[in-house]
C-alpha positions in Angstrom: 19.0 27.4 -4.3 20.7 24.3 -5.5 24.3 24.6 -6.3 24.6 24.5 -10.1 28.0 22.7 -9.9 28.0 20.5 -6.8 30.6 17.8 -6.1 29.3 14.3 -6.2 27.7 13.4 -3.1 29.4 10.5 -1.3 28.1 7.8 0.8 29.7 4.6 2.3 27.7 1.3 1.9 29.3 -1.3 4.3 28.4 -4.8 5.0 25.9 -5.0 7.6 26.5 -7.2 10.7 24.9 -10.6 10.8 21.4 -10.7 12.5 21.0 -12.0 16.0 19.3 -15.3 16.2 17.3 -17.1 18.9 16.6 -14.3 21.1 13.0 -13.6 20.3 10.1 -15.8 21.2 9.0 -16.0 17.5 9.3 -18.3 14.6 9.3 -22.1 14.1 11.7 -24.9 15.2 14.4 -26.1 12.9 13.3 -28.6 10.4 9.6 -27.1 10.2 8.4 -27.1 6.5 8.8 -23.6 5.1 10.3 -22.6 8.3 9.7 -18.9 9.3 12.3 -17.4 11.5 12.3 -13.8 13.1 16.0 -12.4 13.5 17.0 -8.9 14.7 17.3 -7.5 11.2 14.7 -9.4 9.0 12.2 -12.2 8.8 13.4 -15.5 6.9 11.6 -18.1 5.3 12.8 -21.4 4.3 16.2 -20.4 5.0 16.0 -17.3 2.9 15.3 -13.5 3.9 11.7 -12.7 3.3 10.4 -9.3 2.8 6.4 -9.6 3.5 4.2 -7.2 1.6 0.8 -7.0 3.4 -2.4 -5.0 2.7 -5.4 -4.7 5.0 -8.8 -5.9 3.8 -11.6 -6.3 6.1 -13.8 -9.4 5.0 -16.8 -8.1 7.2 -16.8 -4.8 5.4 -16.8 -6.2 1.9 -19.7 -8.2 0.2 -18.8 -11.8 0.1 -19.5 -11.8 -3.5 -16.8 -9.5 -4.1 -14.0 -11.3 -1.9 -12.6 -13.2 -5.0 -12.3 -10.2 -7.2 -10.7 -8.1 -4.4 -8.1 -10.7 -3.3 -7.3 -11.4 -7.1 -6.5 -7.7 -7.7 -4.6 -7.7 -4.2 -2.4 -10.5 -5.4 -2.0 -9.0 -9.0 -1.1 -5.7 -7.1 2.0 -7.6 -5.7 0.9 -8.4 -2.2 1.9 -11.7 -0.7 -0.5 -11.4 2.4 -3.4 -9.8 3.6 -4.3 -8.6 7.2 -7.8 -8.5 8.5 -9.6 -7.2 11.7 -11.9 -9.6 13.8 -14.4 -6.9 14.9 -15.9 -8.4 18.1 -19.3 -6.5 17.8 -19.9 -8.1 14.4 -19.3 -11.7 15.6 -21.0 -11.6 19.0 -23.9 -9.2 18.7 -25.5 -10.6 21.9 -23.6 -12.3 24.7 -23.0 -16.0 23.7 -24.4 -15.7 20.3 -21.5 -16.0 17.7 -22.1 -15.4 13.9 -19.5 -16.5 11.2 -21.8 -16.6 8.5 -22.2 -14.7 5.1 -19.8 -11.7 5.2 -18.5 -12.9 8.5 -17.2 -16.1 7.4 -13.4 -15.7 8.5 -12.7 -19.2 7.6 -14.0 -19.0 4.0 -12.0 -15.6 3.6 -9.0 -17.2 4.8 -9.2 -20.1 2.5 -10.0 -17.8 -0.4 -6.9 -15.8 0.3 -4.9 -19.0 0.2 -6.4 -19.9 -2.9 -5.0 -16.6 -4.4 -1.5 -17.4 -3.0 -1.8 -15.0 -0.1 -0.8 -15.4 3.5 -3.0 -14.0 6.2 -2.4 -11.9 9.3 -5.3 -12.0 11.6 -5.8 -9.0 13.8 -7.7 -10.7 16.8 -8.6 -7.7 18.7 -10.6 -7.7 21.3 -10.2 -4.0 20.6 -9.5 -3.1 17.1 -10.5 0.7 16.4 -10.7 0.6 12.7 -13.1 3.5 13.0 -15.6 1.2 14.3 -18.3 2.0 17.0 -16.5 1.6 20.4 -13.4 0.2 18.5 -15.4 -2.8 17.7 -16.4 -3.6 21.3 -20.1 -4.7 21.5 -22.6 -2.2 22.9 -23.5 -5.0 25.7 -19.8 -5.2 26.7 -19.7 -1.3 27.1 -22.8 -1.4 29.1 -20.9 -3.6 31.7 -18.8 -2.2 34.6 -15.4 -3.6 33.4 -11.9 -2.3 33.2 -11.6 -3.2 29.5 -8.2 -3.7 27.9 -6.7 -4.8 31.0 -6.2 -8.0 32.8 -9.3 -7.5 34.8 -10.7 -11.2 35.3 -14.1 -10.4 34.4 -13.1 -8.8 31.2 -10.8 -11.6 30.2 -13.6 -14.1 30.9 -15.5 -12.5 28.0 -12.3 -12.3 25.9 -11.7 -16.0 26.3 -14.9 -17.2 24.3 -14.4 -14.6 21.6 -10.6 -15.9 21.1 -11.9 -19.5 21.3 -14.5 -18.9 18.5 -12.0 -17.1 16.5 -9.2 -19.8 16.8 -11.8 -22.4 16.0 -12.5 -20.9 12.8 -8.9 -21.0 12.0 -8.3 -24.7 12.8 -6.2 -26.3 10.2 -5.3 -23.1 8.4 -2.2 -22.1 10.3 1.3 -22.0 8.8 2.4 -25.0 10.8 -0.5 -27.0 9.6 0.2 -26.1 6.0 -2.4 -23.1 5.8 -1.9 -19.4 5.2 -1.9 -17.8 8.7 1.5 -16.7 9.4 0.9 -14.1 11.9 -1.7 -12.8 14.6 -1.8 -9.3 16.2 -3.3 -8.8 19.7 -5.4 -5.7 20.5 -4.4 -2.5 18.8 -2.8 0.9 19.7 -2.5 -0.3 23.2 0.4 1.9 24.5 0.6 1.5 28.4 -0.6 -2.2 29.3 2.5 -4.5 28.1 1.4 -7.2 30.7 -2.1 -7.3 29.2 -0.6 -7.5 25.6 1.5 -10.6 26.9 -1.6 -12.0 28.5 -3.6 -12.0 25.3 -1.0 -13.9 23.4 -0.7 -16.4 26.3 -4.5 -16.7 26.1 -4.5 -17.3 22.3 -1.9 -19.8 22.6 -3.6 -21.7 25.5 -6.7 -21.9 23.3 -4.7 -23.5 20.5 -3.4 -20.9 18.1 0.2 -21.5 16.9 1.6 -19.0 14.5 5.3 -17.9 13.8 4.8 -14.3 14.3 3.0 -12.5 17.0 2.6 -8.6 16.7 1.4 -5.6 18.5 1.3 -2.1 17.3 4.2 0.0 18.5 3.5 3.5 17.5 2.8 6.2 20.2 5.8 5.0 22.2 3.8 1.9 23.0 5.3 -0.4 25.8 5.2 -3.6 23.8 6.4 -6.8 25.8 9.2 -9.0 24.6 6.8 -11.7 23.5 5.3 -9.4 20.6 6.9 -8.0 17.6 6.2 -4.2 17.5 4.9 -2.9 14.2 4.7 0.7 13.0 2.6 3.1 11.0 3.4 6.0 8.7 0.6 8.3 7.3 0.8 11.2 4.8 -2.2 13.0 6.6 -4.6 12.3 9.3 -8.4 13.0 9.6 -8.0 12.9 13.4 -6.0 16.3 13.4 -7.9 19.5 14.4 -9.4 21.5 11.6 -7.0 24.3 12.4 -4.0 22.0 11.5 -2.9 22.9 7.9 -0.7 19.8 7.7 -0.2 17.2 10.3 3.0 17.6 12.1 4.0 14.1 11.7 3.6 13.9 7.9 6.7 15.6 6.5 8.8 13.3 8.6 7.7 10.2 6.7 8.9 11.7 3.3 12.5 11.7 4.5 14.7 8.7 5.1 15.3 7.7 8.8 15.7 4.8 10.8 13.3 6.1 13.5 10.2 3.9 13.2 7.8 5.5 15.7 5.3 8.5 15.3 3.9 9.7 18.6 1.2 11.7 17.2 -0.8 8.8 15.4 -3.6 7.9 17.8 -2.8 10.8 20.2 -6.4 12.2 19.9 -7.7 9.0 21.3 -5.2 8.7 24.0 -6.3 12.3 24.9 -9.9 11.8 24.5 -10.4 8.5 26.1 -7.5 8.4 28.6 -6.6 12.0 29.2 -3.2 11.5 28.2 -1.6 14.5 26.3 2.1 13.8 26.5 4.3 11.1 25.2 4.2 8.1 27.5 6.6 8.0 30.1 10.2 6.8 29.2 9.8 8.1 25.4 12.2 10.7 24.4 10.5 13.0 21.9 13.5 15.0 20.9 13.1 18.3 19.2 9.7 19.5 20.4 8.9 20.4 16.9 9.5 16.8 15.6 7.2 14.6 17.5 9.0 11.4 17.1 10.9 9.1 19.5 14.7 9.1 19.1 17.0 6.2 18.2 19.0 6.4 21.4 19.4 2.6 22.5 19.4 3.8 26.0 15.9 4.9 25.6 13.5 2.5 27.3 11.1 2.3 24.4 13.6 3.3 21.4 12.0 2.8 18.2 15.0 1.6 16.1 15.5 -1.3 18.4 18.3 -3.4 17.3 16.7 -6.4 18.6 13.9 -6.5 16.3 13.4 -5.9 12.3 11.8 -2.7 11.1 8.3 -3.8 10.5 5.0 -1.8 9.3 1.5 -2.7 9.4 0.0 0.5 8.6 1.6 2.6 5.9 -1.4 4.8 4.8 -2.8 3.3 1.8 -5.0 6.6 1.5 -6.8 8.3 4.4 -10.3 8.3 5.8 -12.2 11.6 6.2 -14.1 13.1 9.2 -16.7 15.8 9.3 -14.3 18.4 10.6 -11.1 17.4 8.7 -11.2 15.9 5.0 -7.8 15.1 3.8 -7.1 14.6 0.0 -4.2 12.1 -0.1 -2.9 11.2 -3.6 -1.6 8.1 -5.1 1.7 9.9 -5.5 1.6 10.6 -1.8 1.1 7.1 -1.0 3.7 5.5 -3.3 6.5 8.2 -2.3 5.9 7.4 1.5 6.2 3.7 0.8 9.3 3.8 -1.1 10.8 6.2 1.6 10.2 3.5 4.2 12.0 0.9 2.2 15.0 3.3 1.8 14.9 3.6 5.4 15.3 0.0 6.2 11.7 -1.4 6.4 11.8 -5.1 6.2 8.1 -5.5 6.1 5.8 -3.4 4.1 2.2 -3.5 5.5 -0.7 -1.0 4.2 -3.8 0.4 6.0 -6.0 0.3 4.1 -5.3 -1.7 0.9 -8.9 -2.2 0.1 -11.7 0.0 1.4 -15.1 -1.1 2.7 -18.4 -0.3 3.9 -19.1 0.3 7.6 -21.6 -2.4 8.9 -25.2 -1.6 10.3 -26.4 -3.5 13.3 -29.2 -3.4 15.8 -28.1 0.2 17.0 -27.6 1.3 13.4 -24.5 2.2 11.4 -21.5 1.1 13.4 -19.1 3.8 12.8 -17.0 5.7 15.3 -18.8 9.1 16.4 -18.9 11.7 18.9 -22.1 10.0 20.2 -19.9 7.0 21.2 -17.3 9.2 23.0 -14.8 9.6 20.1 -13.4 12.9 19.1 -14.5 12.6 15.3 -17.7 12.0 13.3 -16.9 9.9 10.2 -19.3 8.8 7.5 -22.0 6.2 8.6 -21.4 4.0 5.8 -18.4 4.9 3.6 -15.1 3.5 4.7 -13.5 3.9 1.3 -10.2 5.4 2.8 -9.1 6.3 -0.8 -7.3 3.0 -0.9 -5.6 1.4 -3.9 -8.8 -0.7 -4.3 -11.8 1.4 -3.4 -15.0 0.6 -1.4 -16.8 -0.8 -4.5 -13.7 -2.4 -6.1 -12.5 0.7 -8.0 -8.7 0.4 -9.0 -7.0 3.5 -8.1 -3.6 5.0 -9.6 -1.7 3.9 -6.4 -2.5 0.2 -7.0 -0.3 0.5 -10.0 2.2 2.8 -8.3 2.7 0.4 -5.3 2.7 -2.6 -7.9 5.9 -1.4 -9.4 7.5 -1.4 -6.0 6.0 -4.7 -5.0 7.2 -6.4 -8.3 10.7 -5.3 -7.4 10.3 -6.6 -3.9 9.2 -9.8 -5.3 12.3 -10.1 -7.7 14.9 -8.8 -5.1 13.3 -8.6 -1.8 15.4 -11.5 -0.3 18.5 -9.3 -1.0 16.9 -6.1 0.1 15.9 -7.6 3.4 19.4 -8.4 4.2 20.7 -4.9 3.3 21.4 -2.4 5.8 20.1 1.3 5.4 22.5 4.2 5.5 20.9 7.7 5.4 23.0 10.1 3.6 21.4 13.5 3.4 18.3 15.5 3.6 16.6 17.6 6.2 13.5 19.6 6.7 14.8 22.0 4.3 13.0 21.7 0.9 16.0 22.8 -1.0 18.1 19.8 0.2 18.3 16.4 -1.7 17.1 13.4 0.3 19.0 10.2 -0.2 20.0 7.2 1.2 21.5 3.7 0.2 20.5 0.0 1.1 23.6 -2.2 0.7 25.0 -5.7 1.7 28.4 -4.3 1.3 29.0 -5.3 -2.3 25.7 -4.1 -4.1 22.6 -2.4 -3.1 20.2 0.6 -4.3 20.5 4.3 -4.1 17.4 6.1 -3.0 16.7 9.8 -3.7 13.5 11.9 -3.6 12.3 15.3 -4.5 8.7 14.3 -3.6 6.6 15.7 -0.9 2.9 16.4 -1.0 1.8 19.7 -2.9 1.1 21.5 0.5 4.8 21.7 1.0 6.6 20.6 -2.2 10.4 20.1 -2.5 12.7 21.8 -4.9 14.1 20.3 -8.1 17.8 19.1 -7.9 20.4 20.3 -10.3 23.6 18.5 -11.0 22.8 15.2 -9.1 25.6 12.8 -9.0 26.5 10.2 -6.2 29.7 8.2 -5.5 28.9 5.2 -3.3 31.7 3.5 -1.8 31.4 -0.4 -1.3 33.8 -2.6 0.6 35.7 -3.2 -2.4 35.0 -0.8 -5.0 33.1 2.6 -5.6 30.5 3.3 -8.2 29.7 6.9 -9.4 26.0 7.5 -10.8 25.3 8.9 -13.2 28.6 9.3 -15.2 27.7 12.9 -15.6 25.6 15.0 -13.3 21.8 15.2 -14.2 19.0 17.3 -13.2 16.1 15.7 -11.3 12.8 17.4 -11.4 10.7 17.9 -8.6 8.1 15.3 -7.7 10.1 12.0 -8.2 11.1 9.2 -5.6 13.7 7.0 -7.0 15.7 3.8 -6.3 18.6 3.1 -8.5 20.3 -0.4 -8.8 24.0 -0.6 -7.9 25.9 -3.7 -8.9 22.8 -5.7 -9.6 23.9 -9.3 -10.8 22.4 -10.1 -14.4 24.4 -13.4 -15.0 27.3 -15.0 -13.7 29.5 -12.9 -15.9 27.4 -9.7 -16.2 26.6 -7.1 -13.6 24.4 -4.0 -14.0 26.9 -1.6 -12.5 24.3 1.3 -12.3 21.3 2.6 -13.7 19.3 5.6 -13.7 16.1 3.6 -14.1 14.4 1.5 -11.4 14.3 -2.2 -11.3 10.7 -3.6 -11.9 11.1 -7.3 -12.2 12.9 -10.3 -14.0 11.1 -13.3 -15.8 12.5 -16.2 -17.8 11.1 -15.6 -21.2 13.6 -17.2 -23.9 13.6 -16.1 -27.5 15.9 -13.6 -29.2 19.7 -13.8 -29.1 19.3 -13.5 -25.2 18.1 -16.9 -24.1 18.3 -16.2 -20.5 16.1 -13.8 -18.3 14.5 -10.6 -19.2 15.1 -7.9 -16.8 12.7 -5.0 -16.7 13.5 -1.5 -15.7 11.6 1.6 -15.7 12.6 5.1 -16.9 11.6 8.2 -14.9 10.1 11.1 -16.8 12.7 14.0 -17.1 15.6 11.8 -16.1 18.0 10.5 -18.9 18.5 6.8 -18.7 22.0 5.7 -18.4 22.8 1.9 -18.1 26.3 0.7 -17.2 27.2 -2.8 -17.7 30.4 -4.6 -16.2 31.8 -7.8 -17.8 30.8 -7.5 -21.6 33.2 -9.8 -23.4 35.5 -8.7 -26.3 33.6 -8.2 -29.7 30.2 -7.2 -28.2 28.8 -4.3 -30.2 28.8 -2.1 -27.0 32.4 -2.8 -26.4 33.3 -1.4 -29.7 31.4 1.9 -29.2 32.1 5.0 -27.4 30.5 4.0 -24.4 33.3 1.8 -23.0 35.3 3.2 -20.1 37.1 1.9 -17.0 35.7 1.2 -13.7 35.7 4.0 -11.2 39.3 3.9 -9.4 41.1 1.9 -12.0 43.5 2.9 -14.7 42.2 2.5 -18.2 41.9 -1.1 -19.1 42.4 -2.4 -15.4 39.9 -3.7 -13.0 39.8 -2.3 -9.5 41.1 -4.3 -6.6 38.8 -7.2 -5.9 38.3 -9.6 -2.9 39.9 -13.0 -3.4 37.7 -15.1 -5.6 35.6 -12.0 -6.9 35.0 -12.1 -10.7 36.8 -9.6 -12.8 34.3 -7.1 -14.1 36.1 -6.5 -17.2 35.5 -3.3 -19.0 32.6 -1.0 -17.8 30.5 -0.2 -20.7 27.4 2.2 -21.1 24.7 0.4 -23.1 23.0 2.6 -25.7 19.1 2.4 -25.8 18.1 1.1 -29.1 14.8 3.0 -28.9 13.2 5.6 -26.5 11.9 3.9 -23.3 8.9 1.9 -24.0 7.6 -1.7 -24.7 9.9 -2.1 -27.5 13.2 -0.7 -26.0 15.0 -4.0 -25.8 18.8 -4.3 -25.1 20.2 -7.7 -26.1 23.1 -8.8 -23.9 24.9 -12.2 -23.5 22.5 -14.5 -21.6 20.1 -11.7 -20.6 17.9 -9.1 -22.0 17.0 -5.6 -20.5 13.6 -4.1 -21.4 13.5 -0.4 -20.4 9.9 0.9 -20.1 8.7 4.3 -20.1 6.8 5.6 -17.0 3.3 5.2 -18.3 3.9 1.5 -19.5 5.6 0.8 -16.2 2.2 1.5 -14.6 0.4 -1.0 -16.8 2.8 -3.7 -16.1 1.7 -7.0 -14.4 3.5 -10.2 -13.7 0.8 -13.1 -13.6 0.6 -16.8 -13.7 -1.2 -17.6 -17.1 -1.6 -20.8 -18.9 1.0 -22.7 -16.8 3.6 -20.2 -16.4 4.6 -16.8 -15.5 4.1 -13.9 -17.9 4.4 -10.2 -18.1 1.0 -8.3 -19.2 0.6 -4.7 -20.3 -3.1 -3.9 -19.7 -5.3 -0.8 -20.1 -7.6 -2.0 -17.6 -7.3 -3.8 -14.2 -6.4 -7.5 -14.4 -5.6 -10.4 -12.3 -5.1 -14.1 -12.8 -7.4 -16.9 -11.8 -6.9 -20.5 -12.6 -4.5 -19.8 -15.2 -7.1 -17.2 -16.9 -6.6 -13.6 -17.3 -9.6 -11.6 -15.7 -10.1 -8.0 -17.0 -12.3 -5.5 -15.5 -12.7 -2.8 -18.1 -14.6 0.6 -17.5 -14.2 1.4 -21.3 -15.6 -0.6 -24.1 -12.4 -1.2 -25.9 -9.2 -1.9 -24.1 -5.8 -3.7 -25.2 -3.8 -6.5 -23.3 -0.3 -7.4 -24.4 1.5 -10.5 -23.2 5.1 -11.7 -23.0 5.9 -14.5 -23.6 2.6 -14.8 -25.3 0.3 -17.8 -25.3 -0.5 -19.2 -28.4 -4.1 -17.7 -28.5 -7.0 -16.4 -26.2 -10.6 -17.0 -26.3 -12.9 -14.5 -24.4 -16.0 -14.8 -22.4 -17.6 -11.3 -22.1 -15.8 -9.7 -25.0 -15.1 -9.9 -28.6 -11.4 -10.3 -29.5 -9.6 -8.8 -32.5 -7.0 -10.7 -34.3 -3.8 -10.5 -32.4 -0.8 -8.3 -33.6 3.0 -8.8 -32.7 4.4 -5.5 -31.4 8.2 -5.9 -30.7 8.4 -8.7 -28.3 4.8 -8.4 -27.3 1.6 -10.0 -28.7 -1.3 -7.6 -28.3 -5.2 -8.3 -28.4 -7.9 -5.6 -28.5 -11.0 -6.6 -27.0 -14.5 -5.1 -27.1 -16.3 -5.7 -23.8 -19.8 -6.4 -23.5 -22.2 -4.2 -21.5 -19.4 -1.9 -20.6 -18.7 1.7 -20.6 -19.9 5.1 -19.1 -23.6 6.4 -19.7 -23.6 10.3 -19.0 -26.7 11.5 -17.1 -28.0 15.0 -17.1 -25.2 17.5 -15.9 -24.5 21.1 -14.9 -27.1 21.1 -12.1 -27.2 23.7 -9.3 -29.9 22.3 -7.3 -31.7 24.6 -4.6 -30.9 24.1 -1.0 -31.9 26.0 2.1 -29.3 27.6 4.3 -26.7 25.3 5.7 -27.5 24.1 9.2 -25.9 26.1 12.0 -22.5 24.3 13.0 -22.4 22.2 15.9 -19.5 20.9 18.2 -19.2 17.9 20.3 -17.3 15.0 21.5 -14.4 15.0 24.0 -12.5 17.5 22.0 -15.1 19.9 20.8 -14.8 19.2 17.2 -17.4 20.1 14.4 -20.1 17.6 14.5 -21.6 16.1 11.4 -25.1 17.6 10.6 -28.2 15.4 11.2 -30.8 17.9 10.1 -31.4 17.4 6.1 -34.5 19.7 6.3 -32.7 22.2 4.1 -31.0 19.8 1.8 -31.3 19.8 -1.9 -33.3 17.0 -3.3 -32.2 15.6 -6.7 -33.6 12.5 -8.2 -31.6 10.9 -11.0 -33.0 8.4 -13.4 -30.8 5.2 -13.8 -30.4 3.5 -17.1 -30.5 -0.2 -17.4 -27.3 -1.8 -16.3 -28.2 -5.5 -16.8 -25.2 -7.4 -18.0 -22.6 -5.2 -16.4 -20.5 -6.9 -13.7 -20.6 -3.6 -11.6 -22.6 -0.4 -11.9 -21.4 2.7 -10.2 -23.2 6.0 -10.2 -20.4 8.6 -10.1 -21.1 12.1 -9.0 -18.9 15.1 -9.6 -20.3 17.6 -7.0 -19.7 20.2 -4.5 -21.4 20.6 -1.2 -21.0 19.6 2.4 -22.4 16.1 3.0 -24.6 14.0 1.0 -26.8 11.0 1.4 -28.2 8.5 -1.4 -31.4 6.7 -1.1 -33.1 4.0 -3.3 -36.8 4.0 -2.1 -36.5 4.7 1.6 -33.1 2.8 2.0 -29.9 4.7 2.6 -27.3 3.2 0.4 -24.4 5.7 0.5 -23.2 8.8 2.1 -20.4 11.1 1.5 -18.5 14.0 3.2 -17.5 16.2 0.2 -13.6 16.5 0.2 -12.9 17.2 -3.6 -13.2 13.7 -4.9 -16.0 12.0 -7.0 -18.6 10.3 -4.9 -19.0 6.6 -6.2 -22.4 4.7 -5.4 -22.6 1.1 -6.1 -25.8 0.3 -7.7 -25.0 -3.4 -8.4 -26.9 -4.8 -5.3 -29.8 -2.5 -6.1 -31.4 -3.4 -9.5 -34.7 -1.6 -8.5 -32.7 1.8 -8.8 -33.6 1.4 -12.6 -37.3 1.5 -11.6 -37.1 3.9 -8.7 -34.0 6.1 -9.6 -31.6 7.4 -7.0 -32.7 10.2 -4.6 -29.8 12.4 -3.4 -30.1 14.8 -0.4 -27.4 17.3 -0.5 -26.4 19.8 2.1 -24.7 23.1 0.9 -21.0 23.9 1.5 -20.5 27.0 3.7 -16.8 27.9 4.1 -17.5 30.0 7.1 -18.3 26.7 9.0 -14.7 26.1 9.4 -14.2 22.4 7.8 -10.8 21.7 6.8 -10.4 20.6 3.3 -7.4 20.4 1.0 -6.0 23.9 -0.4 -6.5 22.7 -3.9 -10.2 22.5 -3.5 -11.1 25.3 -1.0 -12.2 27.8 -3.8 -15.6 26.3 -4.4 -18.5 28.4 -3.9 -20.9 28.1 -1.1 -24.0 26.0 -2.0 -24.6 22.9 -3.9 -23.4 21.9 -7.6 -23.9 18.6 -9.4 -21.5 19.1 -12.4 -21.6 15.4 -13.6 -23.4 12.2 -13.1 -22.1 9.1 -14.9 -23.4 5.5 -14.8 -20.0 3.5 -14.9 -20.6 0.0 -16.2 -17.7 -2.1 -15.2 -17.3 -5.2 -17.3 -15.8 -8.6 -16.6 -13.9 -10.4 -19.2 -12.3 -13.8 -18.9 -9.4 -14.6 -21.3 -8.6 -18.3 -21.6 -5.1 -18.9 -22.9 -3.9 -22.0 -24.6 -1.1 -23.4 -22.8 2.4 -23.6 -24.7 2.9 -26.9 -26.3 6.3 -27.3 -24.2 
């Protein structure tokens, strides 16, 4: 049990050494516009540390007419870049015949990303994986006697035209040409062919591709050549684990703070199935056999906290796919806590896989998903590649889109400082009773990280009497001033000595920094700094440097800085500004949209947790503004685009434009609420329509379990003769921007047809099944036919413990037509 009266935990935060420069074959020459440089500790852009935030979005798996919306939401979610696979089989279905049209138009996707202010990372292949048939290799390639993914001359002769075609699509779009393409990845998850990876970069450059950053996936102890930057992964679950695995061995590690970047178990099933490799690659130390991670010993040939390269990620799990045999249930909280743990561990590049789900392509051979029939160990759905990503397969906005946006707003505001800060891990082990904590610091300021979050399968304990003293180079900060209890289920990052103005410092806060924006107005005519309270944790805000006569200086909250006699400042470095008295600022109201603290030259807004999840920072009507929205929003050409699922939603803006006009909704007159101006809109052709519910359709006996593939795992059934047949009538959805048929059901697997066309499939795993009817207006006439196979627990399929108690058979508890609207709010520009 936690000690009820612990002493303050102590951690030293020292100035990190300066980064090494010029030793890596990346970046751009001095004098280049918007120059990108890769150092040993971070990436820099235009002479300033840059903390990239990248999300995976597959253009070829997303309808082209939805690209704009998905990219708009990605940008509003705080991404500054997107990554995308080039699937060889999609672009060269027959030898020598390339297709870059429609959904395959890489150039148009890249240009549209740039229009939304997003950079692009192109994952060139040739092999991609991505749960695609043959990893994205065309069938005709697999039929040839080639040593693929090697320097076999016959293989490289086929890669050359693929690369040439891809690079031609990107002509004029690279960063050096003023375009958005800042990086390229060669191959994927190739762990034992460093020479081939180097050859692929050389080939791409020979064909004319010039980008400042070249990457290769580094997990699994991969041998990455010096010409490529290794990038890493971290997942909270894995569909690729066996059905007998209760929780993947690698997952708990990613909820602790650690400078270890690698995970030797991600992709291990493919190494075993395709290559027969069951142990870590030679030269990689695995450490404790119970902890399958490489060590940080610099003497290890492939150590994964390499002091020569920055800690960069490309596959932080934005959710998790499902396979037939194993169907994880990853929550938004799981995703957000893992991502924040990586920032606390020293990450200098947050990259998510997936950020937006998609739909598997269908080609001449049928659906193009990986399967046991094509030599893989796992059967995955034929169509759905939703991945429970922050943006779903059909554009659904999930809770972790909001949770991650909070982190991304913070990185956008202070990422340039965080990227330059070193990580110091202070505490926390596998013991669920121990508090996990770390600090990132530049020696004079930083962030304190602490977490009581781990997924419900193995939760962490709440922590009593939490208090820290962080020793900087010249002073110490104790936070909070009195110990507090931190409930279970929280991941936190508290600011320490954050500069507010030239005269004021936020010495500490038990609230998280969200963003900072110039707003004007009020007695504080400078910036507005926004923080978020945490449910169950009292907010304490401590300010250095308030002048005599300020109301807070006259209250009981004034005290001396740690380590100094009353009325005296602590020792300072030469030239350092005297902090003056340390003052605890009283909140004028409970945390929320109107909790505004006025300070000289700056204002602090302390939001409650729920409001923080509704906060956006968008470019509207010629300037950046804060938006609180009940529905997903993004900015486009200065307008606010709203995608409501309910008929009535509210939007509040700060600073507010003079007025809005609306397309697709009726607007109530605006009302002023504290510093915000709020509009309520009534959207047209929007809202849910319930269909008949409570059905328990009859199904025959479940098919006998089958096993297959190289690891003898459960196989997806293909016999639907005993399936329950359900026909659902579909109301007219004319006028809706998107129409989703949302099913709450239990069973094993399901298929949905409109007429004779298979339009969706689903492996039940505890979440609703969304079927996009928007491309199928004929569903109103023909209805949707469901074929549902019954659940049978004895089959042995792994599902999350929270949903294991469902009865055998099939139930259809609810069916709702979700009509998603589209409202465009045109804002008048401020007269100034």
